[in-house]
N, C-alpha and C positions, 0 to 999 in steps of 0.2 A: 716128654713127661706130660702126663695127662692130669688135669686138675678138675676137681668137682667143687662147686659151691653149694653148700647146703642152705636152703632157704627155709627158715622157720616162720610160720605165720601164727601169730597169737591173736585170738579173738577175745574181745572183752564181752562177756556174757551180758545180754540185755534181758530185761524182765517186763512183764505186763502187770497192769493194775486194773482190776475190774471193780466197778461200783454198780450195785443194783439198787433199785428203788421199789418199794411196795407202799401202798396206802391202804390203811384199814379205816374205813369211814363208817362209824356206827350211828352217825347223826341221821336225822330224818331227811335232810336234803340230799345226801349222798352224791353231791355234785363235783367233788374234787378228785374223783377217780381219774378223770382225764386231764387234770390240771398239770401243767409243767412246773416243776420245782427247780429254781435256779440254784446252782452251786458254783463254788470257786474251789480250785485246787491250787495250792502254792507249793512249788518245788524249790529246794535249795540243795547245795552240795553239803559235804560233811562239816564245812566251816560256817554254815548258815548263810552263804552267799547265794543270792537268787540265781536261778538258771532260767535264761530266756531262750526263745527260739520256737520253732515249729516242730510239733510232734504229731504222730498219727494215732487215730483211734477208730474203733468200730462201734457202731450202735446196734445193739441186739445181734442178729445173725446176718447183717448185711455183708455182702461180699466185698464191696468197695470201701477202701479206707478213706477217712475224712481227716481234715487237719484241724489242730487246735494250736492257737498261738499263745505262748506265755510271754507276758510283757517284761519290761526291765526289772520289775519287782518279783518276777517269778510266778505271777498269777495268771491262770487261764480260767475261762468260765465255760460251763455247759449246763444243759437242762435235761431233766429226766421226768417222765411221768410213770404212773403205776405199771409195774412189770417191765420197765426198761432196764437194760444193762449197757453201760459204756465200758469199753475195754481199751485202755491206753496201751499201745504196743511199742516195743523197742525203746523203752525208757532206759536211761543210763543206770547202771547198777549203783547201789548204795547212795541214791539220792534220799533226801528226806522230803516228806510230803505231809500236807494237812488239808483235809477237805472240809469245807464249811457250806452248809445249806443256808441260803439267804432268805427265802420266803416261806418259812414254816410256821408262821404265826397261826395260832389256833390248833396246833398239833403238838402232841408229845412225840419227840423224835427219839427212837431207840436205834442205836448204832451198834452193829456187830462188827468188831474190829478183826483184822487179819489173825490175831492171836487167839480168837475165840471169845475174848472178853466183850462185855457190853457196857455201854454208857448211854445216858440220856443227855440231850442238849442238841445244839445245832452243828457241832463240829467234832471231828475226830481228834484224838491226840496226834502228836507228830510221830510218824513212823518212818523207819528206815526201810527202803525197798531193797531187800536182800534176797528175794525170791519172787515168784509169781504170787500175787496177793489178791484177795477179794474182800471188799467192804460192803456191808448191807445197811441201807437206810430204810427204816420202817417208820412211816408217819401214821400215828394213831390219832384220829379225831377225838377231841375231848367231848365226851357225852355230857350234855347239859340237861339235867332233869327239868321237866316242865314245872312252872310255878303251880302251887296248889292254892286253893281258896283259903281264906282265913275266916275264923269264926268270931 
């Protein structure tokens, strides 16, 4: 008697998360275009338990993957300058994440969320990673009018 064992392999789909940075500097100094803006990303499971470990990312169109370490509280950090894009790859599906920009003083930060909505502030809302997603951070320099003489 001949027997066959059927092996089924199930793959858990993984997703990517891209974060882009743009700086719009209307001030006279125009010096922050090359500035690196520090950000943190916090990832948790569906029960809000932090996820720690090492994950991979690509910066811009680089071929080689780099590593980001998420600590025991689920927080990893990265920095981006004008026109940079970081893409976290092979993240587990259905994690929750929140991205916070740490050094945006003097800027109005406009965030375009994966669902197309926008908000201002230094952080995204918490999102569920259930597909490949893109978030855009636009830092707009506050334009300060020059003082005028008084009479």
